[in-house]
Z-matrix of the N, CA and C atoms (Angstrom, degrees):
N
C 1 1.455
C 2 1.530 1 108.20
N 3 1.377 2 112.16 1 138.07
C 4 1.458 3 121.60 2 -179.38
C 5 1.521 4 110.09 3 -69.30
N 6 1.298 5 115.34 4 142.62
C 7 1.481 6 121.66 5 -178.40
C 8 1.501 7 110.17 6 -69.69
N 9 1.283 8 116.08 7 140.81
C 10 1.424 9 123.62 8 -178.28
C 11 1.605 10 107.17 9 -75.44
N 12 1.303 11 114.54 10 134.47
C 13 1.480 12 118.39 11 174.18
C 14 1.579 13 105.10 12 -106.39
N 15 1.298 14 115.44 13 133.68
C 16 1.415 15 123.39 14 -175.64
C 17 1.605 16 107.07 15 -108.54
N 18 1.312 17 118.21 16 143.19
C 19 1.500 18 128.49 17 1.80
C 20 1.501 19 111.35 18 -67.01
N 21 1.379 20 112.48 19 146.89
C 22 1.441 21 119.50 20 -171.05
C 23 1.544 22 105.46 21 -120.14
N 24 1.314 23 117.83 22 120.08
C 25 1.397 24 126.10 23 179.86
C 26 1.550 25 111.01 24 -88.85
N 27 1.314 26 115.76 25 120.55
C 28 1.541 27 119.20 26 -172.99
C 29 1.518 28 105.78 27 -124.64
N 30 1.373 29 114.10 28 133.33
C 31 1.469 30 119.94 29 179.02
C 32 1.563 31 108.46 30 -114.14
N 33 1.268 32 119.29 31 -12.73
C 34 1.425 33 122.36 32 -173.39
C 35 1.563 34 110.08 33 -130.33
N 36 1.357 35 114.57 34 149.05
C 37 1.498 36 115.53 35 176.05
C 38 1.495 37 118.62 36 -50.32
N 39 1.308 38 116.27 37 -36.30
C 40 1.451 39 119.03 38 179.72
C 41 1.491 40 114.86 39 -62.32
N 42 1.286 41 115.20 40 -28.04
C 43 1.523 42 119.08 41 -179.82
C 44 1.495 43 108.98 42 -81.89
N 45 1.298 44 121.47 43 -32.82
C 46 1.426 45 123.94 44 170.95
C 47 1.514 46 109.65 45 -61.89
N 48 1.290 47 114.14 46 -49.00
C 49 1.454 48 118.16 47 175.91
C 50 1.530 49 115.81 48 -55.95
N 51 1.377 50 113.90 49 -40.34
C 52 1.429 51 117.35 50 178.64
C 53 1.547 52 111.10 51 -63.16
N 54 1.304 53 117.84 52 -37.57
C 55 1.445 54 121.28 53 177.49
C 56 1.540 55 111.75 54 -67.15
N 57 1.304 56 114.00 55 -40.92
C 58 1.496 57 117.70 56 179.15
C 59 1.460 58 109.19 57 -61.23
N 60 1.367 59 118.70 58 -46.46
C 61 1.452 60 121.59 59 -179.81
C 62 1.560 61 111.53 60 -66.21
N 63 1.277 62 120.19 61 -37.73
C 64 1.380 63 122.86 62 177.34
C 65 1.485 64 116.46 63 -62.94
N 66 1.345 65 115.72 64 -45.87
C 67 1.454 66 121.76 65 178.27
C 68 1.480 67 109.59 66 -72.97
N 69 1.335 68 121.21 67 -37.24
C 70 1.422 69 121.73 68 174.77
C 71 1.551 70 112.32 69 -54.94
N 72 1.306 71 114.64 70 -47.22
C 73 1.434 72 122.59 71 178.37
C 74 1.484 73 113.64 72 -64.83
N 75 1.390 74 116.08 73 -39.19
C 76 1.496 75 120.66 74 175.22
C 77 1.523 76 108.87 75 -58.30
N 78 1.299 77 116.45 76 -37.04
C 79 1.510 78 119.32 77 -176.21
C 80 1.587 79 108.59 78 -87.50
N 81 1.302 80 114.73 79 11.23
C 82 1.498 81 120.73 80 176.35
C 83 1.585 82 111.42 81 55.60
N 84 1.303 83 115.23 82 40.57
C 85 1.512 84 120.45 83 178.89
C 86 1.557 85 104.87 84 -106.94
N 87 1.336 86 114.05 85 146.63
C 88 1.423 87 122.59 86 169.49
C 89 1.546 88 108.69 87 -89.04
N 90 1.283 89 119.06 88 170.00
C 91 1.384 90 120.72 89 176.58
C 92 1.529 91 108.61 90 -67.44
N 93 1.310 92 119.60 91 -30.94
C 94 1.461 93 122.72 92 -179.93
C 95 1.557 94 105.47 93 -72.24
N 96 1.332 95 121.45 94 -36.63
C 97 1.488 96 119.27 95 178.76
C 98 1.520 97 109.26 96 -61.40
N 99 1.393 98 114.62 97 -46.03
C 100 1.525 99 117.79 98 -174.53
C 101 1.568 100 105.45 99 -70.14
N 102 1.288 101 122.28 100 -34.98
C 103 1.435 102 121.44 101 177.68
C 104 1.516 103 111.95 102 -62.12
N 105 1.308 104 114.78 103 -39.99
C 106 1.484 105 119.54 104 -176.43
C 107 1.527 106 108.80 105 -70.10
N 108 1.349 107 119.59 106 -38.37
C 109 1.408 108 124.24 107 177.84
C 110 1.567 109 114.10 108 -66.68
N 111 1.260 110 114.12 109 -35.18
C 112 1.568 111 119.57 110 -170.76
C 113 1.527 112 109.94 111 -103.91
N 114 1.310 113 119.31 112 -6.64
C 115 1.502 114 119.73 113 179.44
C 116 1.521 115 111.62 114 71.28
N 117 1.310 116 116.46 115 23.67
C 118 1.489 117 122.24 116 174.87
C 119 1.523 118 109.63 117 -105.27
N 120 1.253 119 116.06 118 -173.94
C 121 1.503 120 117.83 119 179.35
C 122 1.543 121 109.10 120 -110.42
N 123 1.362 122 116.63 121 156.84
C 124 1.412 123 122.56 122 173.65
C 125 1.524 124 110.91 123 -59.31
N 126 1.294 125 118.86 124 -33.70
C 127 1.549 126 120.72 125 178.45
C 128 1.571 127 106.39 126 -65.71
N 129 1.386 128 115.12 127 -43.75
C 130 1.472 129 113.46 128 176.35
C 131 1.551 130 116.99 129 -56.99
N 132 1.350 131 112.08 130 -48.43
C 133 1.418 132 118.89 131 178.49
C 134 1.536 133 110.97 132 -58.48
N 135 1.310 134 120.77 133 -45.90
C 136 1.382 135 125.52 134 176.16
C 137 1.553 136 112.93 135 -57.38
N 138 1.321 137 115.14 136 -43.06
C 139 1.462 138 118.21 137 175.67
C 140 1.520 139 114.18 138 -61.68
N 141 1.333 140 114.87 139 -41.37
C 142 1.455 141 119.03 140 178.46
C 143 1.484 142 109.96 141 -65.66
N 144 1.371 143 117.29 142 -48.12
C 145 1.462 144 118.20 143 -177.92
C 146 1.550 145 113.94 144 -62.99
N 147 1.333 146 114.68 145 -27.42
C 148 1.509 147 121.02 146 177.83
C 149 1.543 148 108.55 147 -81.66
N 150 1.305 149 120.38 148 -6.18
C 151 1.462 150 120.10 149 178.81
C 152 1.511 151 113.86 150 84.34
N 153 1.300 152 119.39 151 22.01
C 154 1.472 153 119.76 152 -178.70
C 155 1.610 154 107.11 153 -62.41
N 156 1.241 155 113.62 154 127.77
C 157 1.498 156 120.37 155 -173.38
C 158 1.592 157 115.38 156 -78.18
N 159 1.274 158 115.21 157 -9.37
C 160 1.416 159 117.75 158 -176.87
C 161 1.511 160 117.25 159 -102.49
N 162 1.417 161 113.32 160 12.53
C 163 1.466 162 115.11 161 -178.91
C 164 1.550 163 110.61 162 -74.13
N 165 1.334 164 114.95 163 163.97
C 166 1.469 165 120.79 164 -174.58
C 167 1.591 166 106.40 165 -84.32
N 168 1.303 167 114.85 166 119.84
C 169 1.449 168 121.35 167 -179.20
C 170 1.488 169 114.30 168 -55.94
N 171 1.329 170 118.85 169 -37.55
C 172 1.449 171 123.11 170 179.78
C 173 1.502 172 110.15 171 -60.99
N 174 1.299 173 117.36 172 -38.73
C 175 1.442 174 119.28 173 179.17
C 176 1.493 175 113.53 174 -75.94
N 177 1.383 176 116.36 175 -29.97
C 178 1.472 177 121.17 176 174.33
C 179 1.576 178 106.76 177 -58.37
N 180 1.393 179 114.17 178 -47.61
C 181 1.464 180 116.85 179 179.62
C 182 1.498 181 115.00 180 -60.93
N 183 1.342 182 118.98 181 -27.35
C 184 1.425 183 123.85 182 172.93
C 185 1.527 184 109.70 183 -62.86
N 186 1.347 185 113.85 184 -46.51
C 187 1.491 186 119.31 185 179.85
C 188 1.591 187 109.43 186 -60.53
N 189 1.330 188 112.68 187 -46.65
C 190 1.495 189 118.91 188 179.94
C 191 1.454 190 111.04 189 -55.71
N 192 1.332 191 116.54 190 -46.54
C 193 1.489 192 119.68 191 -175.34
C 194 1.551 193 109.65 192 -66.46
N 195 1.334 194 113.91 193 -40.39
C 196 1.508 195 115.14 194 -173.97
C 197 1.540 196 109.25 195 -71.16
N 198 1.354 197 117.41 196 -25.89
C 199 1.519 198 118.16 197 176.71
C 200 1.518 199 112.72 198 -94.34
N 201 1.327 200 113.27 199 6.05
C 202 1.502 201 121.51 200 179.97
C 203 1.496 202 111.53 201 56.42
N 204 1.302 203 117.60 202 42.41
C 205 1.502 204 125.72 203 176.42
C 206 1.540 205 107.70 204 -92.15
N 207 1.288 206 117.02 205 125.71
C 208 1.464 207 124.10 206 178.06
C 209 1.557 208 107.10 207 -96.76
N 210 1.383 209 113.89 208 138.58
C 211 1.399 210 120.62 209 176.84
C 212 1.546 211 107.36 210 -116.54
N 213 1.365 212 114.72 211 134.30
C 214 1.435 213 118.26 212 178.76
C 215 1.496 214 107.61 213 -116.27
N 216 1.301 215 118.33 214 138.67
C 217 1.508 216 121.42 215 175.91
C 218 1.472 217 107.26 216 -110.50
N 219 1.332 218 117.94 217 146.36
C 220 1.469 219 121.40 218 179.84
C 221 1.529 220 108.28 219 -144.05
N 222 1.293 221 114.01 220 148.31
C 223 1.495 222 120.09 221 172.67
C 224 1.497 223 109.92 222 -94.95
N 225 1.259 224 117.73 223 0.79
C 226 1.496 225 121.33 224 178.20
C 227 1.507 226 107.54 225 -68.83
N 228 1.412 227 116.84 226 148.43
C 229 1.463 228 118.60 227 178.03
C 230 1.567 229 107.87 228 -69.75
N 231 1.344 230 114.99 229 152.26
C 232 1.461 231 116.68 230 177.00
C 233 1.462 232 113.34 231 -74.60
N 234 1.330 233 115.52 232 136.99
C 235 1.414 234 118.63 233 -176.70
C 236 1.566 235 105.55 234 -100.84
N 237 1.302 236 114.84 235 119.74
C 238 1.533 237 121.95 236 -178.12
C 239 1.478 238 111.62 237 -58.64
N 240 1.326 239 122.35 238 -22.45
C 241 1.469 240 124.93 239 -177.75
C 242 1.539 241 109.77 240 -78.43
N 243 1.301 242 118.07 241 -20.87
C 244 1.449 243 118.39 242 -178.36
C 245 1.564 244 109.17 243 -76.11
N 246 1.345 245 112.78 244 178.11
C 247 1.440 246 119.72 245 179.88
C 248 1.555 247 106.27 246 -80.87
N 249 1.258 248 116.33 247 67.37
C 250 1.465 249 125.27 248 -177.57
C 251 1.535 250 111.46 249 -92.02
N 252 1.401 251 109.45 250 141.91
C 253 1.480 252 117.17 251 176.17
C 254 1.453 253 111.87 252 -138.51
């Protein structure tokens, strides 16, 4: 799999999950480590990282906070030339 270049534009849950997995691994954390820190389950983290669309967004934000991932929202149109996903 190609390395993610940041900033990383994501339009689908699977791309947010990919970034969570990438950064978790960069921090040398297992899914169990992240589950323990966030009070979630390994199954939940696996679902998020696989891009399952029915996960609870509030819990996804708990993962993002624990991994120190910042999300930016923009009303600007997406530029196809950027690192868009």
